[in-house]
C-alpha positions in Angstrom: -13.7 12.5 4.5 -13.7 13.9 0.7 -11.7 12.1 -1.5 -8.9 13.6 -3.0 -7.3 11.6 -5.3 -6.4 12.4 -8.6 -6.1 9.1 -10.1 -8.2 6.2 -10.0 -8.2 3.9 -7.2 -7.1 0.6 -8.3 -7.8 -3.0 -6.5 -5.6 -5.8 -5.8 -6.0 -9.0 -6.7 -3.6 -10.7 -4.1 -2.6 -9.5 -0.4 0.1 -7.0 -0.3 1.3 -6.9 3.2 3.3 -3.7 4.5 6.1 -3.9 7.1 8.1 -1.0 8.6 12.0 -0.7 8.7 11.8 -2.7 11.9 10.3 -5.6 10.2 7.0 -4.9 12.1 3.6 -5.2 10.5 2.0 -1.9 9.5 -1.1 -3.3 7.8 -2.2 -4.7 4.3 -2.2 -2.5 0.9 -6.1 -1.9 0.3 -5.7 -0.2 -3.0 -3.4 1.8 -5.1 -3.5 4.5 -7.4 -0.8 6.1 -9.3 0.5 8.6 -7.2 -0.5 6.5 -3.5 -1.9 3.8 -1.6 -4.0 3.0 1.4 -3.1 0.8 3.9 -5.9 -0.9 6.5 -3.8 -1.5 9.7 -5.1 -1.9 13.7 -3.4 1.1 14.5 -3.6 5.0 13.6 -1.0 6.0 11.5 0.4 9.6 12.2 -0.4 12.1 9.3 1.6 14.4 7.5 4.8 11.5 8.0 7.2 9.8 6.0 7.7 6.4 6.2 10.2 3.9 4.8 8.1 0.3 4.0 8.6 -2.9 2.9 5.9 -4.4 0.5 5.4 -8.3 0.7 3.1 -10.3 -1.7 2.2 -13.6 -3.2 1.2 -13.2 -6.2 -1.0 -16.2 -7.9 -0.6 -17.9 -4.8 2.2 -18.7 -7.0 4.4 -20.0 -3.6 7.2 -17.2 -4.8 7.2 -14.3 -2.5 8.2 -11.1 -3.7 9.3 -8.1 -1.8 10.0 -4.1 -2.7 11.0 -0.9 -0.8 9.0 2.1 -0.7 8.8 5.7 0.9 5.8 6.9 1.1 4.5 10.4 3.2 0.9 9.9 5.2 -2.0 12.5 4.0 -4.9 11.1 5.9 -5.9 8.7 8.4 -9.6 8.1 9.2 -11.5 4.8 10.9 -13.1 2.5 8.0 -14.6 0.0 10.7 -14.9 -0.4 14.1 -11.4 -1.8 14.2 -9.7 -0.8 11.3 -8.1 2.6 9.9 -7.4 3.5 6.6 -4.5 5.7 5.6 -4.1 7.1 2.5 -0.1 7.8 1.4 1.5 9.9 -1.4 3.9 7.3 -3.1 7.5 9.4 -2.7 9.7 6.8 -4.1 9.8 2.7 -5.3 12.4 0.4 -6.1 12.5 -1.5 -9.1 10.9 -4.3 -7.4 8.4 -2.5 -5.9 7.7 -0.8 -9.5 7.4 -4.1 -10.8 4.9 -5.4 -8.4 3.0 -2.8 -9.1 3.3 -3.2 -12.7 2.2 -6.6 -12.2 -0.9 -5.0 -10.1 -1.8 -3.2 -13.2 -1.5 -6.2 -15.4 -3.9 -8.3 -13.4 -6.2 -5.0 -13.7 -6.3 -5.7 -17.7 -7.3 -9.6 -17.5 
């Protein structure tokens, strides 16, 4: 599949777990850009759908859990290995906590 990102992918330096509205695990954030995220999951995720997710992390092994809420639209879904799928999402909305989390990931990139 041709990479259609307009912004550079950014690696994460901590695990960011993604949950649906029912608090069921969707997968983990594999990477992100200024306008989207990629989630690695064990199930394929429907394309061209809007989702409301919670994102939860433990930054720097601090033991302090952070969480934020995002609204995303799925753009593509492909198998990335024999057991996992990668799904690309356009970021539509992020609450204040999620924006703070993304900013901290950016700051970790610069250290």
